[in-house]
N, C-alpha and C positions, 0 to 999 in steps of 0.2 A: 546474429544479436541476440543474448540474452534475451531481452522485452519481448521478440517474438515466440518464445519460449514458455516466457514469465502468461503472454499474453494469452495464449494458447490455449491458456492451464487455466488461467480465470475463466475464460467463454467456459468449459469442460462442469462450472462448479455451480451447483443453487445454489440460488440468493440469501437461504441463508451461512452457509458457506461464506460465505463471501461477503458477507456483514459480520462474522466471526473475524475473517481476513483482516476487514478492515479497522476494529476495535483489534488488536493484538497489533497493526502499523501502525494504528496513535498510541498506543502501548510507550513502542519505539523510542515512535519520533521524544512521543517527551521526555526521556529517559537520558537521550541519545542527546535533547536541547540542555536539560540538570546537567550532564554527564560537561555538556560543552562549556557551560558556566562557569565550573568549577577545577577548569582544568585537564580532568580526564581524561578524557576526549582524546583518543592518539589520531583517526580516522575521519576524520570532518567528509567527504564523500562521504558519508554514510550517511549522515541527516539529508543532502540532499539526491540521494537514490529512496528512500524512505518517501520520501516527500511525494516523487513522479509515483513512486505505484502506488501510493492512496489514489492518486492522482487515478492510476489507470485503474486500480477499481471503482473505487465512482463512477465512474466508466463507464463500464460495463454494466454496474445497477442500473446505471441509466439508462443501455440503450436496451435490458433485458425485460428492466419496468415498462417503456414504451414500446417492446416487441406484442408484450403482452394486452395492450387497452388497445 
């Protein structure tokens, strides 16, 4: 599965890198939603994939914060 490799990559990143990834993913989601609203988006499944990636990043950030405490 691709998601396992993605999650393992996220686990190796620092908190600052995760924050940057989260901002980039949220910007991408905004752009995808905008394209979808204007009927320019070809692959609508990408929206779901990006949403899940955002959730994965937020989960890893939370896990790292709990481990630090």
